[in-house]
KOLVONU-220059 format. One line per 3 residues: their letters; for each residue x, y, z of N, C-alpha, C. Coordinates in steps of 0.1 Angstrom, whole numbers, m for minus. Example, Ala and Ser with C-alpha at 12.3 -4.5 7.8 and 13.67 -1.06 7.14 Angstrom:
BEGIN
AS	132/m57/78/123/m45/78/132/m33/78  128/m22/71/137/m11/71/129/0/79;
This chain:
BEGIN
MTS	114/m343/142/128/m342/136/137/m336/145  148/m342/145/159/m336/155/166/m326/147  175/m319/153/183/m306/148/195/m312/141;
SLA	198/m324/141/209/m330/134/205/m343/127  214/m349/119/212/m361/112/224/m370/116  220/m381/122/230/m391/127/230/m403/118;
ITK	241/m407/112/243/m418/104/252/m428/113  249/m439/115/257/m448/124/267/m456/115  279/m461/122/289/m468/115/283/m481/110;
STL	274/m487/117/269/m499/114/261/m499/100  254/m488/99/247/m486/87/256/m485/75  266/m475/76/275/m472/65/285/m485/63;
KEK	287/m493/73/295/m505/73/310/m501/67  314/m489/73/328/m485/70/330/m482/56  321/m481/47/322/m477/33/322/m462/33;
SIS	329/m458/22/329/m443/19/315/m439/15  312/m425/18/299/m421/14/295/m422/0  304/m420/m8/302/m420/m23/298/m435/m27;
NFF	307/m445/m22/304/m459/m25/291/m463/m19  289/m459/m7/276/m463/0/264/m460/m9  263/m448/m15/251/m443/m23/252/m451/m36;
NSL	264/m452/m42/265/m458/m55/262/m473/m55  262/m479/m43/260/m494/m42/245/m497/m43  237/m486/m41/223/m489/m40/216/m492/m54;
KNP	216/m504/m59/212/m507/m72/196/m508/m72  190/m515/m63/176/m515/m62/172/m516/m48  171/m506/m41/168/m507/m27/155/m511/m23;
FQS	145/m512/m32/132/m515/m30/132/m531/m28  141/m538/m33/141/m552/m31/151/m556/m20  145/m563/m9/153/m565/2/164/m576/0;
SPA	176/m575/6/187/m584/5/187/m592/18  189/m604/18/190/m612/30/199/m607/39  210/m599/34/219/m595/43/215/m581/51;
WSD	204/m576/46/198/m564/51/188/m566/62  189/m558/71/179/m558/82/167/m550/77  155/m551/82/144/m544/79/146/m528/79;
KEA	153/m525/90/155/m510/91/165/m505/79  174/m514/76/183/m511/65/175/m509/52  167/m518/49/159/m519/38/150/m507/37;
ELF	144/m502/48/137/m490/49/145/m478/46  157/m477/52/166/m467/49/169/m464/36  172/m476/29/176/m475/15/163/m470/6;
SHI	151/m476/10/139/m471/2/138/m456/3  140/m451/15/139/m435/17/149/m429/9  161/m434/8/171/m427/0/169/m427/m14;
EIM	164/m438/m19/160/m438/m33/149/m428/m37  139/m427/m28/129/m418/m29/135/m404/m30  144/m401/m20/150/m388/m21/159/m386/m33;
NQS	165/m396/m39/173/m394/m51/163/m390/m62  151/m394/m63/142/m393/m74/136/m379/m73  135/m373/m61/128/m359/m59/136/m348/m55;
ALM	147/m351/m49/156/m340/m44/170/m340/m48  176/m328/m49/192/m326/m52/198/m328/m38  206/m338/m37/214/m340/m25/229/m342/m26;
TIS	234/m334/m17/249/m336/m16/254/m338/m2  266/m343/m1/272/m343/14/285/m338/12  289/m330/22/301/m322/21/309/m324/35;
DLK	322/m322/33/330/m323/45/329/m310/53  336/m308/64/336/m297/72/340/m284/65  348/m285/55/350/m273/47/341/m268/36;
GNI	331/m278/34/321/m275/24/323/m281/11  334/m290/11/339/m296/m3/329/m307/m5  324/m309/m17/314/m320/m20/320/m334/m19;
IHA	316/m343/m12/321/m356/m12/311/m368/m16  300/m363/m19/290/m370/m27/278/m361/m32  274/m365/m44/262/m357/m50/254/m367/m58;
NEL	241/m366/m56/233/m377/m63/230/m373/m78  222/m381/m86/221/m380/m100/213/m367/m102  202/m364/m94/194/m353/m98/201/m340/m96;
FCK	211/m340/m86/219/m329/m84/228/m325/m97  234/m337/m102/242/m335/m114/234/m331/m126  222/m336/m127/213/m334/m138/209/m319/m139;
VSK	204/m313/m127/200/m299/m126/212/m289/m128  223/m293/m121/235/m285/m121/243/m285/m134  241/m296/m141/248/m299/m154/263/m302/m152;
YTL	266/m306/m140/281/m310/m138/280/m325/m136  291/m332/m140/292/m346/m138/296/m348/m123  295/m360/m118/299/m363/m105/314/m361/m101;
DEV	322/m365/m113/337/m362/m111/340/m348/m111  331/m339/m117/334/m325/m118/331/m318/m105  323/m323/m97/319/m317/m84/327/m323/m72;
LNK	331/m335/m73/336/m341/m61/349/m334/m57  350/m331/m44/361/m324/m38/362/m310/m41  350/m305/m47/350/m290/m50/341/m285/m41;
PHN	343/m271/m38/333/m265/m28/321/m262/m34  310/m258/m27/297/m256/m32/296/m243/m40  306/m235/m39/305/m222/m46/306/m224/m62;
IIR	308/m236/m65/309/m240/m79/297/m237/m86  285/m238/m77/272/m234/m83/266/m222/m77  274/m214/m70/271/m201/m64/267/m191/m75;
HPD	255/m184/m72/251/m174/m81/255/m159/m75  260/m151/m83/263/m138/m78/253/m130/m71  240/m133/m75/230/m126/m70/227/m129/m56;
TLP	231/m140/m51/229/m145/m36/239/m137/m27  235/m130/m18/242/m122/m10/251/m130/1  264/m125/2/273/m133/11/266/m135/26;
AVF	257/m126/30/252/m127/43/244/m139/44  239/m145/33/230/m156/34/239/m168/37  250/m169/31/259/m181/35/266/m179/48;
KDM	268/m168/52/273/m165/65/264/m170/75  251/m167/74/241/m172/83/240/m187/82  241/m193/70/240/m208/69/251/m214/77;
WST	263/m210/75/276/m216/82/274/m214/96  270/m202/101/269/m200/115/258/m210/122  248/m212/113/237/m221/119/242/m236/120;
IRS	247/m241/109/250/m256/107/263/m258/116  273/m249/117/284/m252/126/280/m253/141  269/m247/144/264/m247/158/255/m261/160;
GKV	254/m268/150/247/m281/152/232/m280/148  228/m269/142/214/m267/140/212/m268/124  198/m270/121/195/m271/107/191/m257/101;
WQG	197/m255/89/194/m243/81/186/m245/70  175/m235/68/168/m236/55/165/m223/49  165/m223/37/163/m211/29/162/m213/15;
ELK	160/m203/6/159/m203/m7/173/m198/m12  178/m204/m24/191/m202/m29/189/m200/m45  195/m191/m50/197/m189/m65/211/m196/m69;
NRA	209/m205/m77/222/m212/m81/225/m210/m97  237/m212/m101/240/m213/m114/246/m225/m120  240/m230/m130/244/m243/m136/256/m241/m144;
KDG	263/m253/m148/275/m252/m155/275/m244/m168  263/m245/m174/261/m238/m188/257/m223/m186  257/m219/m174/254/m205/m172/238/m201/m168;
TDY	230/m212/m170/216/m209/m167/214/m208/m151  203/m202/m148/200/m200/m134/190/m211/m129  190/m215/m117/180/m222/m111/178/m219/m96;
WVI	166/m222/m91/163/m219/m77/161/m231/m71  164/m232/m57/161/m244/m49/158/m238/m34  149/m247/m28/147/m246/m14/157/m255/m7;
ATV	166/m250/0/177/m260/6/174/m262/21  177/m274/25/178/m277/40/192/m283/41  200/m277/50/213/m282/53/214/m286/67;
APV	218/m298/70/218/m304/84/233/m310/86  237/m308/97/251/m313/102/248/m328/106  258/m335/103/259/m349/108/268/m349/120;
LGA	263/m352/131/270/m350/144/278/m363/148  291/m362/153/298/m372/157/295/m376/172  302/m386/177/300/m390/190/302/m381/201;
NGK	309/m370/199/312/m357/206/302/m348/206  292/m349/197/281/m339/195/285/m328/185  298/m329/180/303/m319/169/300/m323/155;
PIK	297/m314/146/296/m318/132/307/m325/126  305/m336/118/316/m342/112/314/m341/97  301/m339/92/299/m337/79/286/m329/77;
YIS	282/m325/66/270/m317/63/263/m324/51  249/m325/53/241/m331/41/231/m321/38  231/m318/26/222/m308/19/211/m314/11;
VRY	198/m311/13/188/m315/5/181/m304/m2  179/m303/m15/174/m292/m22/163/m297/m31  152/m288/m32/141/m290/m41/141/m279/m51;
DIT	139/m284/m63/140/m274/m75/128/m266/m75  128/m253/m74/116/m244/m74/117/m234/m86  126/m237/m95/128/m228/m107/115/m225/m115;
KQK	107/m234/m118/94/m232/m125/86/m222/m116  85/m225/m103/77/m217/m94/82/m203/m95  95/m201/m94/102/m187/m95/98/m181/m108;
QVE	99/m188/m119/97/m183/m132/81/m177/m132  72/m185/m126/58/m181/m126/57/m168/m118  64/m168/m107/64/m156/m97/69/m143/m106;
EEL	79/m144/m113/85/m134/m122/76/m130/m131  69/m139/m137/59/m135/m148/47/m128/m142  43/m132/m130/32/m126/m123/37/m111/m119;
RQA	49/m110/m114/54/m97/m110/54/m87/m122  59/m93/m134/60/m84/m145/46/m80/m150  36/m90/m149/23/m86/m154/17/m76/m145;
KKN	20/m77/m130/14/m68/m122/21/m54/m124  34/m54/m128/41/m42/m131/35/m35/m143  31/m43/m153/25/m37/m166/11/m31/m162;
IDK	4/m40/m154/m11/m35/m150/m9/m22/m143  1/m21/m132/3/m10/m124/5/2/m132  13/0/m143/18/12/m152/6/16/m159;
ELF	m2/7/m163/m14/10/m171/m23/18/m163  m26/12/m151/m35/18/m141/m31/32/m137  m18/34/m135/m12/47/m131/m14/57/m142;
ENV	m12/52/m155/m15/62/m166/m29/66/m167  m38/56/m165/m52/59/m165/m57/68/m154  m52/65/m142/m56/73/m132/m51/87/m132;
TYA	m38/89/m137/m32/102/m141/m42/110/m150  m45/103/m161/m55/109/m171/m67/113/m164  m73/105/m156/m85/107/m148/m83/119/m140;
KQI	m71/122/m134/m68/133/m127/m70/145/m134  m64/145/m146/m65/157/m155/m79/161/m158  m88/150/m161/m102/152/m164/m108/159/m151;
HSS	m106/153/m140/m111/158/m127/m107/172/m124  m94/175/m127/m90/189/m124/m95/199/m134  m99/195/m145/m107/204/m155/m120/209/m150;
FLS	m126/202/m140/m139/206/m135/m137/216/m123  m124/216/m118/m121/224/m106/m120/239/m111  m121/248/m102/m118/262/m104/m104/264/m108;
NNE	m100/272/m118/m85/275/m122/m79/284/m113  m66/286/m115/m59/294/m107/m64/309/m106  m70/313/m118/m75/327/m118/m87/328/m109;
GLE	m95/319/m107/m105/320/m97/m100/321/m84  m89/314/m81/m85/315/m67/m77/328/m65  m70/333/m75/m63/346/m73/m73/357/m72;
ACN	m84/357/m77/m93/367/m76/m99/369/m62  m96/360/m53/m101/360/m39/m92/368/m30  m83/375/m35/m74/384/m27/m67/375/m16;
DSF	m69/380/m4/m61/374/7/m69/359/11  m65/349/4/m71/335/6/m61/325/4  m64/313/6/m56/301/3/m64/289/1;
LLY	m58/279/m6/m64/267/m8/m54/256/m7  m56/247/4/m47/236/7/m54/224/2  m49/218/m8/m57/206/m15/m47/196/m19;
KAR	m49/184/m11/m40/172/m13/m48/160/m13  m45/154/m26/m51/141/m28/m45/128/m20  m51/119/m15/m44/108/m7/m38/100/m18;
KII	m43/96/m29/m38/87/m39/m40/94/m53  m31/102/m58/m30/108/m71/m44/116/m74  m55/110/m72/m68/118/m77/m76/118/m64;
SGD	m83/130/m63/m90/132/m50/m104/132/m52  m111/128/m41/m126/128/m41/m132/142/m35  m122/150/m30/m126/162/m25/m128/172/m39;
FYK	m135/181/m37/m137/190/m49/m140/205/m44  m139/215/m53/m141/228/m49/m146/236/m62  m154/247/m61/m156/255/m71/m157/271/m65;
IER	m149/279/m71/m148/293/m65/m151/302/m78  m161/310/m76/m164/322/m87/m167/334/m81  m161/344/m88/m164/358/m83/m171/367/m93;
NDN	m180/376/m88/m188/383/m98/m188/397/m90  m180/407/m95/m179/419/m88/m174/417/m74  m182/422/m64/m179/420/m50/m186/409/m43;
KLT	m191/400/m53/m198/387/m47/m190/376/m50  m189/367/m41/m181/355/m42/m188/343/m38  m188/333/m47/m195/319/m44/m184/309/m42;
VVV	m184/302/m31/m174/291/m27/m181/279/m25  m177/268/m31/m185/255/m30/m172/245/m27  m174/238/m16/m164/227/m13/m172/215/m9;
GDS	m167/203/m15/m173/191/m13/m163/179/m9  m168/168/m2/m159/158/2/m168/144/m1  m164/139/m12/m171/126/m16/m168/114/m7;
TGH	m177/105/m7/m174/93/2/m162/85/m3  m153/82/7/m142/74/3/m130/84/m4  m122/78/m12/m112/85/m19/m107/78/m33;
GVS	m101/84/m40/m96/77/m52/m105/79/m64  m105/69/m72/m111/71/m86/m127/71/m84  m132/61/m75/m147/62/m73/m151/74/m67;
ASY	m145/80/m57/m149/92/m50/m147/104/m61  m138/104/m69/m135/115/m79/m147/116/m88  m153/103/m92/m163/101/m102/m175/109/m96;
ISV	m178/108/m83/m190/114/m76/m187/129/m76  m175/132/m74/m172/147/m73/m173/154/m87  m170/147/m98/m171/151/m111/m185/153/m115;
LAL	m194/143/m111/m208/145/m112/m215/156/m105  m210/158/m93/m216/169/m84/m211/182/m89  m200/184/m95/m194/196/m101/m201/198/m114;
NIL	m203/189/m122/m210/191/m135/m225/195/m132  m232/188/m122/m246/194/m120/m246/208/m114  m236/211/m105/m235/223/m99/m233/235/m111;
TRV	m225/231/m119/m223/242/m131/m236/245/m138  m244/234/m140/m257/237/m147/m268/244/m137  m269/240/m125/m279/246/m116/m276/259/m111;
MKF	m263/262/m111/m259/276/m106/m264/287/m116  m267/283/m128/m272/293/m137/m286/298/m133  m292/290/m125/m306/291/m121/m310/297/m108;
CCE	m301/292/m99/m301/295/m85/m289/298/m77  m280/306/m83/m267/308/m77/m267/314/m64  m278/323/m62/m278/329/m48/m288/322/m39;
DPA	m291/309/m42/m300/302/m32/m292/289/m28  m284/288/m20/m274/277/m16/m282/264/m14  m292/265/m5/m300/253/m2/m307/247/m14;
KTL	m313/255/m22/m320/250/m34/m310/244/m44  m298/249/m45/m288/244/m52/m283/231/m48  m282/230/m35/m276/216/m29/m288/206/m31;
AMI	m300/211/m29/m311/201/m31/m312/196/m45  m310/204/m54/m311/200/m69/m300/191/m72  m288/193/m66/m276/184/m68/m280/170/m63;
NKE	m286/170/m50/m290/159/m43/m299/150/m52  m309/157/m57/m320/150/m66/m313/144/m78  m305/152/m84/m298/146/m98/m289/136/m94;
LNR	m280/135/m84/m272/126/m80/m279/113/m77  m290/114/m70/m298/102/m67/m304/95/m79  m307/104/m89/m313/99/m101/m303/92/m109;
ITQ	m291/96/m109/m279/90/m118/m274/78/m111  m273/77/m98/m267/67/m91/m277/55/m89  m290/58/m91/m300/47/m89/m307/42/m101;
LNS	m300/45/m114/m305/41/m126/m306/26/m126  m297/19/m121/m298/5/m120/m304/0/m107  m316/m5/m108/m324/m9/m96/m319/m20/m89;
EKK	m310/m29/m96/m303/m41/m90/m292/m37/m82  m285/m28/m88/m272/m23/m81/m271/m8/m78  m278/m5/m68/m277/9/m64/m265/13/m58;
LME	m260/24/m62/m248/30/m56/m250/37/m43  m242/36/m32/m244/41/m20/m233/52/m19  m233/62/m29/m223/72/m30/m228/86/m24;
SAD	m221/94/m19/m227/107/m14/m215/116/m12  m218/129/m8/m207/140/m6/m212/149/5  m204/152/13/m206/164/23/m204/176/14;
MIM	m211/186/15/m210/197/7/m215/210/13  m208/221/10/m212/235/14/m211/244/4  m220/254/3/m222/265/m7/m222/277/0;
CCI	m213/286/m1/m214/299/5/m214/311/m5  m224/320/m2/m223/332/m10/m220/345/m1  m210/351/m6/m204/360/3/m206/374/m5;
DKD	m212/384/1/m215/396/m4/m207/406/3  m196/410/m3/m187/420/5/m192/434/5  m201/439/m2/m209/452/m2/m217/451/10;
LMK	m225/441/12/m234/441/22/m229/435/35  m217/429/33/m209/422/44/m217/411/51  m222/403/43/m232/391/48/m227/379/40;
IHY	m229/367/46/m226/354/41/m240/347/41  m243/341/30/m254/333/28/m250/319/25  m254/309/32/m248/296/31/m258/285/33;
ASA	m254/273/29/m262/260/32/m251/250/33  m252/240/44/m241/231/45/m247/217/48  m243/207/40/m247/194/41/m235/187/48;
KMK	m234/186/61/m225/181/69/m211/187/69  m209/196/59/m195/201/58/m191/211/69  m179/211/73/m175/219/84/m169/233/79;
AFI	m175/243/86/m170/256/81/m170/265/94  m161/274/95/m161/283/108/m154/297/105  m157/307/113/m152/320/111/m143/324/123;
VRD	m133/329/121/m124/335/133/m126/349/132  m132/355/144/m134/368/145/m128/373/159  m120/383/158/m114/389/170/m108/379/180;
GEI	m102/368/174/m97/358/181/m107/347/187  m119/348/183/m129/338/187/m133/329/174  m137/318/176/m142/308/167/m156/308/166;
IML	m163/310/155/m177/309/153/m180/298/143  m186/287/148/m188/275/139/m201/278/131  m201/276/118/m212/277/110/m221/265/112;
EKD	m234/267/113/m243/256/114/m244/248/101  m247/234/103/m248/225/93/m259/215/95  m265/210/83/m275/201/84/m269/188/84;
RCS	m276/178/89/m271/164/90/m275/154/80  m273/160/68/m276/151/55/m265/154/45  m262/143/37/m252/145/27/m258/145/13;
VGE	m252/152/5/m258/153/m10/m256/138/m16  m267/133/m22/m266/121/m29/m271/109/m21  m272/110/m8/m275/99/0/m291/98/4;
STK	m298/108/2/m312/109/6/m320/111/m4  m334/107/m3/m344/110/m13/m348/125/m11  m357/130/m19/m362/143/m18/m368/146/m5;
KEF	m377/136/0/m383/138/12/m374/138/25  m363/131/25/m354/130/35/m344/140/36  m341/146/24/m331/157/23/m337/170/27;
KIS	m333/174/39/m339/186/44/m325/195/48  m326/207/40/m314/216/42/m319/230/43  m312/238/50/m318/253/52/m307/262/47;
NRM	m313/273/43/m304/286/41/m302/292/54  m289/297/54/m286/304/66/m280/317/65  m279/327/70/m274/340/69/m266/346/80;
MDL	m256/353/78/m249/357/90/m241/371/85  m241/381/94/m234/393/93/m219/391/93  m211/398/84/m197/397/85/m190/409/91;
KKG	m178/409/94/m170/420/99/m157/422/92  m152/434/89/m140/434/82/m129/427/90  m121/419/84/m111/411/90/m115/397/94;
DCL	m128/394/93/m131/380/95/m124/370/86  m121/358/92/m115/349/84/m124/336/83  m128/333/71/m136/321/69/m129/309/64;
YIC	m131/297/71/m124/285/68/m134/273/64  m131/266/54/m140/254/51/m130/242/50  m132/233/56/m123/220/56/m131/207/55;
SDG	m125/198/47/m129/184/46/m125/176/59  m131/164/61/m127/156/72/m113/151/71  m107/151/60/m95/145/59/m83/153/67;
LKD	m86/165/70/m77/174/78/m77/169/92  m88/167/98/m88/164/113/m85/149/114  m87/141/104/m87/126/104/m72/120/102;
QIG	m63/131/100/m50/125/97/m43/119/109  m37/107/106/m30/99/116/m17/103/119  m12/105/131/3/109/133/5/112/148;
GDN	15/119/150/19/124/163/25/113/171  29/116/183/36/106/192/28/94/194  16/94/193/7/82/198/m1/77/185;
NKC	3/82/174/m4/77/161/m19/80/163  m24/91/166/m38/94/166/m43/105/157  m55/106/155/m60/117/146/m56/130/153;
IGS	m52/139/143/m49/153/148/m60/160/156  m72/158/149/m85/162/157/m88/176/154  m101/180/154/m106/193/152/m100/203/162;
KNI	m99/198/174/m94/208/185/m81/214/182  m72/205/178/m59/210/174/m58/218/161  m66/214/152/m67/223/140/m73/237/143;
LSL	m83/237/151/m89/251/154/m79/260/163  m72/252/171/m62/258/180/m51/265/171  m47/257/162/m36/261/152/m40/274/144;
IKS	m52/272/138/m57/283/129/m59/296/138  m65/294/149/m67/305/159/m54/312/162  m44/306/164/m30/312/167/m25/319/155;
LQG	m28/317/143/m21/321/130/m29/333/125  m38/340/133/m45/352/128/m38/364/126  m26/364/130/m16/375/128/m9/374/115;
NSM	m10/362/108/m2/359/97/m12/362/84  m5/363/72/m14/365/61/m19/351/57  m29/350/48/m34/337/44/m24/329/37;
HEQ	m15/335/30/m4/326/24/5/321/34  8/328/44/17/324/55/10/312/62  m3/315/66/m10/305/72/m11/290/65;
KEI	m13/291/52/m12/279/44/2/272/45  13/279/45/25/273/46/28/267/59  23/274/71/25/268/84/16/256/86;
IAE	4/257/82/m5/245/83/0/233/76  5/235/63/10/225/55/22/218/63  31/226/69/42/221/74/39/214/88;
TLV	29/219/94/25/212/107/19/199/104  11/198/93/5/186/89/15/175/86  25/179/78/35/170/74/43/165/87;
AWQ	46/174/96/54/169/108/44/159/115  32/163/117/23/153/124/21/140/118  21/140/105/18/128/97/30/117/99;
GDN	43/124/99/55/116/100/56/106/90  60/93/93/60/83/83/48/76/79  36/81/85/22/75/82/18/79/68;
EQT	10/71/62/4/74/50/m6/85/52  m10/93/42/m20/103/42/m34/95/44  m41/99/54/m53/91/57/m64/92/48;
DDI	m66/105/43/m78/109/34/m74/120/26  m83/122/16/m81/136/8/m82/147/18  m76/158/15/m75/169/23/m78/183/16;
TLF	m88/190/21/m90/203/15/m93/212/26  m86/224/26/m88/235/35/m87/248/27  m100/256/27/m100/268/21/m101/279/31;
GIR	m94/290/29/m94/301/39/m94/314/32  m102/324/36/m102/337/31/m104/348/42  m97/358/40/m99/369/48/m109/380/42;
I	m120/383/50/m129/392/44/m124/407/44;
């Protein structure tokens, strides 16, 4: 298809455009006076008349011909549109920039295509896909414009109905997820538990409304129990695993609160039992998890870690806590091997526990993960600040790093000064 539409004088036989189209009574029947090419042309025009809204306009955009389908859809008679500009059907919702682009294109001898929202004589709206092409004269300049439009109003109505349905579904889903967040939050430690930790902080950010990360902090005299977990994935499914893990934790801590390895092993066993109830559709869900028991009288930390990262900053040096290479909920009893570990503490030690979401955040100049090295370096540089100040600086640094990127994962960072 060429970029312009040429209509020869021999074809029109010096008739006006309007008379030419109106003279086509039955173009499918050949006339002795017509050549085969003329008969074929007339057939094409009749097919167009039955399927498309067509107008021809002068260089100013005034309509000099409109076919029956155009008049039927626009609800204007032919007499009402002849010598009138096309803005007779212009809808106020269509931006002026659309028409500016169209005129710029067709005046340069090119074909313009696009969707247009029009308004019929009775005020009803209708949509079309329009193709506007210039008719070029002998000098290669436009002498007229032909516009062919296909009515897509029903399609647009269906699209709008789908948009509205999606909007309603999104609203209902948002309400359900928000309520699920409230349920999830009820299983987490309340503010009183956090405030009892003295010089400490908790940075907790869900990727999408509800988090798959979880924590539990309990204090009994000078003994503190801290549990942090990171469920597989994020969102509702991950939060479901975290609620299960917290629920099981609450029950088993009554029997083995000072035995972190045994506690995590019992959670692993129970999670496996629950997620494998349906033998046909076994859930492959798990959580990295750490349980720390801190005794401030004895200045010792007793802990067990299932892939969860934790470290202590002491006198400007970073001491990584050992972790086992198994996640809670992913292994059978025989495969799940986790150990209790103990470490002496010194006054002024700062303990940090973080989920993978912190180091995995995408951003920076090269859109890369912030990485463990940068996180450790930042925290090491903040040891002269209070834990509250550290939280603010880390949060601000994370926001600056993230920039316009979405949050990559749920983020949890717990810090406490001994």
